[in-house]
C-alpha positions in Angstrom: -20.2 21.6 -44.5 -23.2 21.9 -46.8 -21.5 19.5 -49.2 -21.1 16.9 -46.5 -24.7 17.2 -45.4 -25.8 16.8 -49.1 -23.8 13.5 -49.2 -25.7 12.2 -46.1 -23.1 13.1 -43.5 -24.7 15.1 -40.6 -22.1 17.4 -39.0 -22.4 20.3 -36.7 -19.6 22.7 -35.7 -19.4 23.1 -31.9 -17.1 24.9 -29.5 -14.8 22.4 -27.7 -13.3 24.7 -25.1 -13.7 23.4 -21.6 -16.4 25.1 -19.5 -15.4 26.5 -16.1 -16.4 24.3 -13.2 -19.0 25.6 -10.8 -17.7 26.4 -7.3 -18.8 24.2 -4.5 -21.7 25.7 -2.6 -21.0 23.9 0.7 -17.9 24.4 2.9 -17.7 20.7 3.9 -17.9 19.0 7.2 -15.7 20.8 9.7 -16.2 18.2 12.5 -14.0 18.6 15.6 -12.8 15.7 17.8 -15.0 15.1 20.8 -12.2 15.4 23.4 -12.6 11.8 24.5 -9.5 9.5 24.3 -8.5 8.2 20.9 -9.5 4.6 20.1 -6.0 3.8 18.9 -3.8 5.7 21.5 -6.1 5.2 24.5 -5.1 8.6 25.9 -6.2 12.2 25.5 -4.1 14.9 23.8 -4.1 18.7 23.7 -5.4 19.7 21.2 -7.8 16.7 21.1 -7.5 14.1 18.3 -9.5 10.9 17.4 -9.1 7.9 15.1 -9.3 10.0 12.0 -5.9 11.5 12.9 -4.4 8.0 12.2 -5.7 7.7 8.6 -2.2 8.1 7.1 -0.7 5.2 9.1 -0.6 1.9 7.3 -0.8 -0.1 10.5 -2.9 1.8 13.1 -1.0 2.3 16.3 -0.6 4.9 19.1 1.4 8.0 18.2 4.9 8.1 19.6 6.2 11.1 21.5 8.1 12.3 18.5 5.0 12.0 16.3 2.9 13.9 18.8 5.5 16.7 18.9 5.5 16.8 15.1 1.7 17.1 15.1 1.8 19.8 17.7 0.1 17.7 20.4 0.9 16.8 24.0 -0.5 14.1 26.2 -3.2 15.4 28.5 
């Protein structure tokens, strides 16, 4: 390394191992649905849901009875 520095090349040896990532200090937003009827379904369910429950649907539409059963919800 000294020879390279003498020739005008500036090198430094460093440790390239990845550093551990810091853990998140917040727990995130744990918002619960308000209990009002859903903007897409236009009915209430038990447990309550809102428009965020439809985020996986490509075309937003009311849940079918089969989908409600799969999600563990029933119409109120």
